[in-house]
Each structure stands twice: as C-alpha cells, then as structure tokens.
KOLROPA-932194 format. One record per residue: residue number from 1; residue in three letters; z, y, x of N, C-alpha, C in turn. Coordinates in pm, whole numbers. Layout:
BEGIN
[rec NUM, "ALA", [Z, Y, X], [Z, Y, X], [Z, Y, X]]
...
//
This chain:
BEGIN
[rec 1, "UNK", [20586, 23655, -8714], [20524, 23527, -8680], [20558, 23485, -8544]]
[rec 2, "UNK", [20566, 23354, -8554], [20632, 23286, -8434], [20530, 23190, -8375]]
[rec 3, "UNK", [20487, 23186, -8262], [20393, 23087, -8213], [20465, 22964, -8131]]
[rec 4, "UNK", [20421, 22846, -8151], [20464, 22744, -8080], [20362, 22654, -8027]]
[rec 5, "UNK", [20380, 22610, -7931], [20285, 22517, -7857], [20350, 22398, -7802]]
[rec 6, "UNK", [20324, 22263, -7804], [20402, 22167, -7747], [20288, 22092, -7670]]
[rec 7, "UNK", [20343, 22044, -7543], [20257, 21954, -7453], [20270, 21809, -7506]]
[rec 8, "UNK", [20168, 21755, -7582], [20194, 21633, -7643], [20111, 21513, -7596]]
[rec 9, "UNK", [20153, 21386, -7577], [20077, 21280, -7528], [19997, 21220, -7671]]
[rec 10, "UNK", [20078, 21206, -7768], [20016, 21130, -7903], [20070, 21223, -8021]]
[rec 11, "UNK", [19958, 21255, -8083], [20000, 21349, -8207], [19956, 21293, -8323]]
[rec 12, "UNK", [20043, 21266, -8409], [19996, 21217, -8536], [19950, 21334, -8663]]
[rec 13, "UNK", [19850, 21287, -8723], [19789, 21375, -8824], [19808, 21530, -8805]]
[rec 14, "UNK", [19844, 21587, -8922], [19863, 21738, -8936], [19947, 21817, -8856]]
[rec 15, "UNK", [20045, 21727, -8787], [20158, 21789, -8705], [20104, 21816, -8580]]
[rec 16, "UNK", [19991, 21827, -8541], [19932, 21852, -8401], [19969, 22007, -8375]]
[rec 17, "UNK", [20054, 22023, -8268], [20085, 22148, -8216], [20049, 22171, -8082]]
[rec 18, "UNK", [19952, 22110, -8024], [19911, 22113, -7878], [19860, 22260, -7846]]
[rec 19, "UNK", [19793, 22313, -7964], [19746, 22449, -7933], [19841, 22554, -7994]]
[rec 20, "UNK", [19846, 22672, -7953], [19930, 22773, -7994], [19921, 22784, -8160]]
[rec 21, "UNK", [20019, 22763, -8234], [20008, 22761, -8375], [20110, 22852, -8436]]
[rec 22, "UNK", [20067, 22945, -8532], [20165, 23027, -8594], [20239, 22935, -8692]]
[rec 23, "UNK", [20387, 22922, -8650], [20453, 22841, -8754], [20446, 22866, -8903]]
[rec 24, "UNK", [20450, 22987, -8944], [20429, 23027, -9073], [20317, 22966, -9157]]
[rec 25, "UNK", [20203, 22963, -9074], [20083, 22909, -9131], [20086, 22767, -9139]]
[rec 26, "UNK", [20152, 22693, -9050], [20161, 22552, -9059], [20252, 22506, -9165]]
[rec 27, "UNK", [20376, 22555, -9171], [20480, 22526, -9248], [20449, 22570, -9401]]
[rec 28, "UNK", [20372, 22667, -9432], [20343, 22692, -9555], [20252, 22587, -9621]]
[rec 29, "UNK", [20210, 22496, -9543], [20134, 22379, -9598], [20220, 22259, -9633]]
[rec 30, "UNK", [20344, 22258, -9549], [20433, 22157, -9572], [20560, 22209, -9640]]
[rec 31, "UNK", [20649, 22126, -9668], [20788, 22150, -9699], [20868, 22138, -9592]]
[rec 32, "UNK", [20835, 22192, -9482], [20917, 22167, -9362], [20881, 22035, -9302]]
[rec 33, "UNK", [20912, 21987, -9183], [20905, 21854, -9137], [20988, 21831, -9008]]
[rec 34, "UNK", [21021, 21692, -8989], [21099, 21652, -8892], [20999, 21543, -8831]]
[rec 35, "UNK", [20982, 21558, -8706], [20894, 21464, -8642], [20942, 21426, -8498]]
[rec 36, "UNK", [20916, 21316, -8456], [20945, 21281, -8322], [20799, 21276, -8222]]
[rec 37, "UNK", [20784, 21358, -8129], [20668, 21346, -8047], [20690, 21264, -7913]]
[rec 38, "UNK", [20583, 21190, -7884], [20585, 21105, -7765], [20524, 21197, -7650]]
[rec 39, "UNK", [20611, 21238, -7568], [20565, 21316, -7452], [20513, 21231, -7331]]
[rec 40, "UNK", [20546, 21114, -7323], [20490, 21033, -7218], [20617, 21030, -7105]]
[rec 41, "UNK", [20614, 20928, -7039], [20726, 20915, -6937], [20689, 21008, -6793]]
[rec 42, "UNK", [20805, 21068, -6757], [20794, 21142, -6632], [20940, 21152, -6581]]
[rec 43, "UNK", [20938, 21151, -6447], [21077, 21168, -6384], [21096, 21298, -6323]]
[rec 44, "UNK", [20977, 21380, -6337], [20980, 21531, -6300], [21016, 21620, -6413]]
[rec 45, "UNK", [21089, 21736, -6375], [21091, 21831, -6485], [20962, 21891, -6518]]
[rec 46, "UNK", [20926, 21900, -6649], [20806, 21971, -6689], [20814, 22039, -6804]]
[rec 47, "UNK", [20742, 22152, -6815], [20732, 22246, -6939], [20669, 22167, -7045]]
[rec 48, "UNK", [20732, 22158, -7165], [20665, 22087, -7268], [20633, 22165, -7405]]
[rec 49, "UNK", [20716, 22286, -7402], [20685, 22375, -7519], [20721, 22508, -7482]]
[rec 50, "UNK", [20652, 22601, -7558], [20675, 22760, -7549], [20684, 22799, -7700]]
[rec 51, "UNK", [20768, 22881, -7726], [20795, 22951, -7856], [20779, 23094, -7817]]
[rec 52, "UNK", [20700, 23173, -7888], [20699, 23305, -7852], [20702, 23395, -8001]]
[rec 53, "UNK", [20767, 23502, -7987], [20758, 23598, -8114], [20693, 23734, -8051]]
[rec 54, "UNK", [20555, 23721, -8079], [20467, 23843, -8011], [20528, 23988, -8049]]
[rec 55, "UNK", [20599, 24004, -8155], [20619, 24147, -8188], [20730, 24191, -8098]]
[rec 56, "UNK", [20837, 24097, -8073], [20943, 24149, -7981], [20913, 24128, -7847]]
[rec 57, "UNK", [20819, 24035, -7818], [20791, 23995, -7671], [20887, 23891, -7623]]
[rec 58, "UNK", [20980, 23842, -7704], [21078, 23735, -7657], [20986, 23592, -7661]]
[rec 59, "UNK", [21042, 23501, -7574], [20965, 23363, -7562], [21090, 23276, -7527]]
[rec 60, "UNK", [21066, 23154, -7551], [21152, 23032, -7484], [21077, 22943, -7436]]
[rec 61, "UNK", [21088, 22880, -7314], [21006, 22764, -7282], [21110, 22661, -7252]]
[rec 62, "UNK", [21058, 22539, -7285], [21159, 22424, -7295], [21101, 22322, -7179]]
[rec 63, "UNK", [21180, 22286, -7093], [21151, 22195, -7002], [21246, 22075, -7009]]
[rec 64, "UNK", [21179, 21955, -6969], [21260, 21823, -6972], [21207, 21714, -6894]]
[rec 65, "UNK", [21282, 21610, -6868], [21238, 21496, -6806], [21237, 21371, -6910]]
[rec 66, "UNK", [21285, 21402, -7030], [21281, 21311, -7132], [21146, 21288, -7188]]
[rec 67, "UNK", [21133, 21173, -7258], [21000, 21116, -7295], [20962, 21146, -7461]]
[rec 68, "UNK", [21073, 21221, -7514], [21033, 21243, -7653], [21091, 21380, -7700]]
[rec 69, "UNK", [21038, 21424, -7800], [21089, 21561, -7866], [21098, 21565, -8007]]
[rec 70, "UNK", [21202, 21574, -8047], [21241, 21592, -8207], [21217, 21717, -8244]]
[rec 71, "UNK", [21134, 21748, -8344], [21105, 21880, -8383], [21122, 21898, -8533]]
[rec 72, "UNK", [21215, 21974, -8577], [21225, 21995, -8707], [21260, 22136, -8760]]
[rec 73, "UNK", [21226, 22165, -8896], [21250, 22307, -8929], [21311, 22314, -9063]]
[rec 74, "UNK", [21405, 22405, -9086], [21472, 22414, -9210], [21371, 22449, -9327]]
[rec 75, "UNK", [21395, 22371, -9426], [21310, 22409, -9552], [21404, 22470, -9658]]
[rec 76, "UNK", [21517, 22442, -9679], [21599, 22490, -9761], [21718, 22546, -9673]]
[rec 77, "UNK", [21757, 22663, -9711], [21879, 22729, -9651], [21995, 22629, -9674]]
[rec 78, "UNK", [22091, 22650, -9588], [22224, 22556, -9610], [22305, 22642, -9709]]
[rec 79, "UNK", [22294, 22772, -9719], [22366, 22848, -9825], [22283, 22974, -9869]]
[rec 80, "UNK", [22283, 22994, -9970], [22186, 23106, -10028], [22231, 23230, -9972]]
[rec 81, "UNK", [22330, 23274, -9938], [22381, 23411, -9894], [22405, 23430, -9754]]
[rec 82, "UNK", [22350, 23349, -9675], [22362, 23372, -9515], [22322, 23519, -9464]]
[rec 83, "UNK", [22395, 23597, -9439], [22346, 23731, -9383], [22358, 23738, -9230]]
[rec 84, "UNK", [22268, 23801, -9179], [22265, 23804, -9037], [22262, 23968, -8985]]
[rec 85, "UNK", [22223, 23997, -8877], [22213, 24115, -8830], [22153, 24230, -8927]]
[rec 86, "UNK", [22197, 24341, -8948], [22153, 24430, -9032], [22133, 24385, -9174]]
[rec 87, "UNK", [22210, 24293, -9231], [22202, 24239, -9364], [22077, 24173, -9385]]
[rec 88, "UNK", [21999, 24116, -9295], [21909, 24024, -9327], [21954, 23900, -9358]]
[rec 89, "UNK", [21884, 23851, -9474], [21912, 23724, -9540], [21841, 23605, -9494]]
[rec 90, "UNK", [21892, 23495, -9443], [21823, 23388, -9395], [21774, 23280, -9503]]
[rec 91, "UNK", [21651, 23253, -9509], [21607, 23180, -9616], [21528, 23052, -9560]]
[rec 92, "UNK", [21440, 23009, -9636], [21349, 22904, -9606], [21273, 22916, -9469]]
[rec 93, "UNK", [21280, 22811, -9375], [21218, 22826, -9268], [21263, 22921, -9150]]
[rec 94, "UNK", [21397, 22960, -9165], [21448, 23061, -9080], [21509, 22991, -8960]]
[rec 95, "UNK", [21496, 22875, -8939], [21551, 22797, -8827], [21471, 22693, -8794]]
[rec 96, "UNK", [21456, 22650, -8659], [21396, 22536, -8624], [21472, 22478, -8504]]
[rec 97, "UNK", [21436, 22361, -8466], [21503, 22298, -8346], [21408, 22212, -8261]]
[rec 98, "UNK", [21409, 22235, -8140], [21335, 22141, -8035], [21439, 22061, -7953]]
[rec 99, "UNK", [21453, 21941, -7989], [21550, 21863, -7921], [21486, 21763, -7834]]
[rec 100, "UNK", [21498, 21752, -7703], [21456, 21653, -7627], [21533, 21525, -7610]]
[rec 101, "UNK", [21490, 21427, -7612], [21567, 21292, -7605], [21461, 21172, -7580]]
[rec 102, "UNK", [21530, 21042, -7578], [21446, 20917, -7578], [21399, 20901, -7708]]
[rec 103, "UNK", [21348, 20782, -7745], [21295, 20737, -7868], [21418, 20735, -7944]]
[rec 104, "UNK", [21400, 20768, -8082], [21518, 20775, -8176], [21595, 20641, -8190]]
[rec 105, "UNK", [21522, 20518, -8176], [21588, 20376, -8189], [21602, 20314, -8060]]
[rec 106, "UNK", [21589, 20413, -7934], [21632, 20334, -7821], [21770, 20288, -7801]]
[rec 107, "UNK", [21849, 20338, -7863], [22004, 20266, -7859], [22016, 20137, -7917]]
[rec 108, "UNK", [21895, 20101, -7995], [21880, 19981, -8041], [21816, 19865, -7977]]
[rec 109, "UNK", [21752, 19898, -7862], [21666, 19839, -7789], [21737, 19748, -7694]]
//
C-alpha cells in the first residue's frame, strides 16, 4: 500500500488527495487518471506532496515553486512481461508520476 497526500488549493470531484489516501483504494474506483492540480502561486519553495510506503518506511516529499502539479497513474502496463527485481512483474498501477509545472496551456497564453 502506498499513501499519497497533496497540498491542493482547488480540487475537482473524487480526485481529492488533500488527506493521506491509499492509492490502491482510490485507483480501484478509477481506470487510472491524469489530472492537473492548481497549487496556487508562490515564489517560495514549499512541500506539496508526500508519498509513503509504510511497509518499507520509504517516503518521497515533493517541493516546488511551480503553480501546478500533473498527477497520473499507469492503468495499462507498457508491456505485459516487464520484470523487475527478484522476478516481480509490473502490471496495472505499478507506476505513477508527480510532475510540477505551470498550467498545461500556459505556452499558448
């Protein structure tokens, strides 16, 4: 189980990840998702997300000055037989990305 919490200014519908959420619980309701979150403007570096793997004690904290966060999860594996350490096969929801950025259409403004 992996926990994810994002510090959000505006959150649409069921993709609310402001409170720690087990990704498996959330993603089992969806077929994965890709969404851009508005973090609000800030010129200071601030922590916007924390991902935890309670079983191993590992965690990742994400800091940024950017105003947006693109968050997406793999629904379908890129290939059926990708094997990792100790022969583990990677499948659905085995990867996610947290990408800080401006708004996706800002280059057109």
